[in-house]
C-alpha positions in Angstrom: 29.6 126.5 -110.6 29.1 123.9 -113.3 27.1 126.4 -115.3 29.6 129.2 -114.8 32.5 126.9 -115.6 30.9 125.7 -118.8 30.3 129.3 -119.8 34.0 130.1 -119.2 35.1 127.0 -121.1 33.0 127.8 -124.1 33.5 131.6 -124.3 36.8 131.4 -126.3 35.3 129.0 -128.8 32.2 131.2 -129.2 34.3 134.3 -129.6 36.5 132.5 -132.1 33.4 131.4 -134.1 32.0 134.9 -134.0 35.3 136.3 -135.3 35.4 133.7 -138.1 31.8 134.6 -139.0 32.6 138.3 -139.0 35.5 137.6 -141.4 33.4 135.5 -143.6 30.7 138.2 -143.8 33.4 140.8 -144.5 34.9 138.6 -147.2 31.4 138.2 -148.8 30.6 141.9 -148.7 30.2 143.7 -152.0 29.3 147.2 -153.1 28.6 148.3 -156.6 30.0 151.4 -158.4 28.1 152.5 -161.5 29.8 153.8 -164.7 27.7 155.8 -167.2 29.3 156.7 -170.5 28.4 157.0 -174.2 29.8 153.7 -175.4 27.7 153.9 -178.6 28.0 156.6 -181.2 30.4 159.3 -182.2 32.3 159.5 -178.8 32.5 155.8 -178.2 36.3 155.5 -178.3 36.9 158.5 -176.0 34.3 156.9 -173.7 36.1 153.6 -173.8 39.4 155.3 -172.7 37.5 157.0 -169.8 35.9 153.7 -168.8 39.2 151.9 -168.9 40.8 154.5 -166.7 38.1 154.0 -164.0 38.2 150.2 -164.3 42.0 150.1 -163.9 41.6 151.7 -160.4 38.7 149.4 -159.5 40.5 146.3 -160.8 43.6 147.2 -158.9 41.6 147.6 -155.7 40.0 144.2 -156.0 43.3 142.6 -156.9 44.6 144.0 -153.6 41.8 142.3 -151.6 39.1 144.9 -152.0 38.4 148.0 -149.9 38.0 147.5 -146.2 36.7 143.9 -146.8 34.4 145.0 -149.6 34.7 143.6 -153.1 33.9 146.2 -155.7 31.3 145.2 -158.4 30.9 147.5 -161.4 27.7 148.3 -163.3 28.6 149.7 -166.7 25.8 151.6 -168.5 25.8 153.0 -172.0 24.0 156.4 -172.5 24.8 156.5 -176.2 22.2 155.4 -178.6 22.2 154.6 -182.3 19.2 157.0 -182.8 21.1 159.9 -181.3 24.4 158.9 -182.8 26.1 160.1 -179.6 25.2 160.6 -176.0 21.4 160.6 -175.4 20.0 162.5 -172.4 16.9 160.4 -172.3 19.0 157.2 -172.0 21.2 158.9 -169.4 18.1 159.6 -167.3 17.0 155.9 -167.7 20.5 154.8 -166.5 20.3 157.1 -163.6 17.0 155.6 -162.5 18.5 152.1 -162.8 21.4 153.0 -160.6 19.2 154.7 -158.0 16.9 151.6 -158.0 19.8 149.3 -157.2 20.5 149.8 -153.4 23.9 148.1 -153.7 25.1 151.0 -156.0 26.8 153.3 -153.5 28.3 155.8 -156.0 28.9 156.3 -159.7 31.5 157.5 -162.2 30.4 159.7 -165.1 28.8 161.0 -167.1 31.2 162.0 -169.9 28.8 164.6 -171.4 27.1 167.6 -169.7 23.9 167.0 -171.6 23.7 163.6 -169.9 24.7 165.2 -166.6 21.8 167.7 -166.8 19.4 164.8 -167.3 20.9 162.6 -164.6 21.5 165.1 -161.8 18.0 165.6 -160.5 17.4 161.8 -160.4 20.6 161.2 -158.6 19.8 164.0 -156.2 16.4 162.4 -155.3 18.2 159.1 -154.7 21.1 160.7 -152.8 23.5 158.9 -155.1 26.8 160.7 -155.7 28.5 160.6 -159.0 32.1 161.8 -159.8 32.5 163.0 -163.4 35.9 162.9 -165.0 35.0 165.1 -168.0 31.6 166.8 -167.7 32.3 170.6 -167.6 29.0 172.6 -167.9 29.1 174.8 -164.9 25.3 175.0 -164.5 25.0 171.5 -163.0 26.9 172.5 -159.8 26.1 176.2 -159.8 24.1 177.1 -156.6 21.8 179.3 -158.7 20.5 176.2 -160.4 20.4 174.0 -157.2 16.6 173.7 -157.3 16.9 172.2 -160.8 19.9 169.9 -160.5 20.0 169.0 -156.9 16.4 169.3 -155.7 17.0 167.2 -152.6 19.6 169.8 -151.4 22.9 168.0 -151.0 25.7 168.1 -153.6 25.7 164.8 -155.5 27.6 165.9 -158.7 31.3 166.0 -158.1 34.1 166.7 -160.6 37.7 165.7 -161.0 38.0 168.4 -163.7 37.3 172.1 -163.7 34.4 173.7 -165.6 33.7 175.6 -168.7 33.6 178.8 -166.6 37.4 178.5 -166.7 37.9 176.5 -169.9 36.1 178.9 -172.3 37.5 182.2 -170.9 41.1 180.8 -170.9 40.9 180.1 -174.6 39.6 183.6 -175.2 42.5 185.1 -173.2 44.9 183.0 -175.2 43.3 184.3 -178.5 43.8 187.9 -177.3 47.1 187.7 -175.5 49.1 185.2 -177.6 47.5 184.7 -180.9 46.4 188.4 -181.2 43.0 187.5 -182.8 40.9 190.6 -183.5 37.8 188.9 -185.0 36.2 185.5 -185.0 33.2 183.4 -185.7 31.6 181.0 -183.2 29.9 177.6 -183.9 28.3 175.2 -181.4 26.6 171.8 -181.7 23.5 172.8 -179.8 24.3 170.4 -176.9 24.6 171.5 -173.2 28.4 171.3 -173.3 28.8 173.0 -176.7 26.4 175.9 -175.9 27.9 176.4 -172.4 31.5 176.5 -173.4 30.8 178.7 -176.4 28.8 181.1 -174.2 31.7 181.4 -171.8 34.3 181.8 -174.5 32.3 184.4 -176.4 31.5 186.5 -173.3 35.2 186.7 -172.4 36.3 187.2 -176.1 34.0 190.2 -176.3 35.3 191.5 -173.0 38.8 191.3 -174.4 37.8 193.4 -177.4 37.6 190.6 -180.0 34.9 191.2 -182.5 32.3 188.4 -182.8 31.3 188.3 -186.5 28.5 185.8 -185.9 27.4 182.6 -184.3 25.6 179.6 -185.6 24.2 176.4 -184.0 24.9 173.2 -186.0 22.7 170.1 -186.2 25.0 167.3 -185.3 23.2 164.8 -187.6 23.7 167.0 -190.7 26.5 165.7 -193.0 27.4 168.9 -194.7 28.3 172.3 -193.1 29.6 173.8 -196.4 26.9 176.5 -196.5 27.7 178.0 -193.1 31.5 177.6 -193.5 31.3 179.4 -196.9 29.4 182.2 -195.3 32.1 182.4 -192.5 34.8 182.5 -195.2 33.1 185.6 -196.8 33.4 187.5 -193.5 37.1 186.9 -193.4 37.4 186.3 -189.6 40.7 185.9 -187.9 39.6 182.7 -186.1 36.9 180.0 -185.8 35.8 178.7 -182.5 33.8 175.5 -182.2 32.1 174.4 -179.0 30.8 170.8 -179.1 31.7 167.1 -179.2 32.7 164.7 -182.0 29.5 164.0 -183.9 29.5 167.5 -185.4 33.1 168.2 -184.5 34.7 165.7 -186.9 32.8 167.4 -189.8 33.6 170.9 -188.7 37.3 170.0 -188.5 37.5 168.3 -191.9 35.3 170.8 -193.8 36.8 173.9 -192.2 40.2 172.7 -193.3 39.0 172.4 -196.9 37.1 175.8 -197.0 39.2 177.8 -194.5 42.6 176.2 -194.6 44.6 179.1 -193.2 42.3 180.2 -190.4 43.1 179.8 -186.7 40.8 177.1 -185.4 40.1 176.2 -181.8 37.6 174.7 -179.4 37.2 173.0 -176.0 38.1 169.5 -175.1 35.5 168.3 -177.7 38.1 168.9 -180.4 40.9 167.2 -178.5 39.5 163.7 -178.2 40.7 160.6 -180.0 37.5 160.5 -182.1 38.2 163.9 -183.6 41.8 163.0 -184.4 40.8 159.7 -185.9 37.7 160.9 -187.7 39.1 164.2 -189.1 42.7 162.9 -189.5 45.7 164.8 -190.6 46.4 167.3 -192.0 42.8 168.5 -191.2 43.3 168.3 -187.4 46.8 169.7 -187.5 47.1 173.2 -185.9 43.9 173.0 -183.8 44.0 174.7 -180.4 42.1 172.9 -177.7 41.6 173.4 -174.0 41.2 170.4 -171.7 39.7 170.8 -168.3 42.4 168.7 -166.7 46.1 168.8 -166.2 48.3 167.3 -169.0 49.5 164.6 -166.7 50.4 162.3 -169.5 53.6 164.3 -170.1 54.6 164.1 -166.5 57.4 161.5 -165.9 55.8 160.6 -162.5 52.8 159.3 -164.5 54.9 157.0 -166.7 54.4 153.8 -164.5 50.6 154.4 -164.6 50.7 154.9 -168.4 52.6 151.7 -168.8 50.1 149.8 -166.6 47.2 151.2 -168.7 48.8 150.4 -172.0 49.7 146.8 -170.9 46.2 146.1 -169.7 44.2 147.7 -172.6 46.6 147.6 -175.5 46.3 151.3 -176.2 47.5 154.6 -174.9 45.4 156.6 -172.4 44.1 160.2 -172.7 44.2 162.8 -169.9 40.5 162.0 -169.1 41.6 158.4 -168.6 43.6 159.8 -165.7 40.7 161.9 -164.3 38.5 158.8 -164.5 41.1 156.8 -162.6 41.2 159.6 -160.0 37.4 159.7 -159.8 37.5 156.0 -158.9 40.2 156.7 -156.3 37.9 159.3 -154.7 35.1 156.8 -154.4 37.3 154.0 -153.1 38.8 156.3 -150.5 35.3 157.3 -149.4 34.3 153.7 -148.9 37.4 153.0 -147.0 36.9 156.0 -144.6 33.2 155.1 -144.0 34.1 151.5 -143.2 36.9 152.6 -140.8 34.5 154.9 -139.0 32.2 152.0 -138.2 29.3 153.4 -140.2 27.3 151.3 -142.7 28.7 151.6 -146.2 25.8 152.9 -148.2 25.2 155.6 -150.7 24.3 158.1 -147.9 27.5 157.7 -146.0 29.6 157.4 -149.1 28.2 160.6 -150.5 29.1 162.4 -147.3 32.6 161.0 -147.4 33.1 162.0 -151.0 32.1 165.6 -150.1 34.8 165.6 -147.4 37.5 164.1 -149.7 41.2 165.0 -149.6 42.6 162.3 -151.9 46.1 162.1 -153.3 45.7 161.3 -157.0 47.7 161.4 -160.2 46.8 165.0 -160.7 47.5 166.0 -157.1 45.2 166.3 -154.2 41.5 166.2 -155.1 39.0 167.9 -152.8 35.6 169.5 -153.5 33.8 172.7 -152.6 30.3 172.7 -151.1 28.8 172.5 -154.6 30.9 169.5 -155.8 33.4 171.4 -157.9 37.1 170.5 -157.6 38.8 173.1 -155.4 41.9 173.2 -157.6 40.8 175.3 -160.5 44.3 175.8 -162.0 44.3 172.5 -163.8 43.5 173.7 -167.3 45.8 172.7 -170.2 45.9 174.2 -173.6 47.0 171.9 -176.4 48.3 172.7 -179.8 47.6 169.6 -182.0 50.4 168.6 -184.3 51.4 165.4 -186.1 52.4 163.0 -184.8 52.3 164.4 -181.2 50.2 166.8 -179.3 52.1 169.3 -177.3 51.1 171.4 -174.3 51.2 175.2 -174.9 50.3 176.3 -171.4 
């Protein structure tokens, strides 16, 4: 009886101690989210705006007490190098291995560039580490035809809060045909995975729509002068010039094409929309450019105004649309962590990957969910922007 009575007397205290211990463990729990972006080189400013969008969501989550008892740590990695002058796939692969090696990293945000994505995806697949990219649009990475190359372990690990160039390129070609009534054009790309992919998709649809392709050239992003190729294009008298690529070559294409072909219709993908292009090429050289972006133009939505104000107050500059898709990428991961914890399962990269795949998350751009390959299910989120000074206005 004494023994049983002692047990009954001490049970509440023991239970209370256990509860306190559990709370203490929960309060001390942390998980890490990786961020991989080209913070060095030609696209550094655009990458900074993407990083800040993601960090805003993570900082807000921590300020609210974390997610299901977990504090969110962040591992920011730079895949830009001075040698490349922009994103560097070799550095991206190194960063992917670093994230996979850190068992506390349960998911990642990025990369910005598809060339980095192609280098990272196989490594992330072998480590079963999911990443959510807010801007990488080359369709090959999530195409099931290339699953053996980019997800050799089988499961989808490359998720997107944007659509792909399979939609972005053809939509510009349709706009050329239907609205601008272009009959002939010349295509340039910067030889990178993104530039080649979007130019291929654009050119294929342009040809299908009856637009004559007068030629195509690949540019070396490190070359300073594209006068020779632009002068050749001028002699062919095309109705338009399409450039697929990012800022390192893009700034020079925009500036020099304005000087040599001042009256031609010029267009490209989201690589000619970023802050680096507008800052580097300046006005009037950038004025009149047409650019697709693989995201909704949420910045012009009055519902986004409070978020824009929070971003501007925290970082002292205005966000881009990919700042929003980065914020949404972070929301997807945070929601996945929350659902895993609520289910009673261990929060690790395996359970978080599974939860990301099953996402239905309300975000600034609407509900985000993914198909079995990791692509966003809402494909109708493409915006076409006509760049003008001092504002950029959505055309469609």
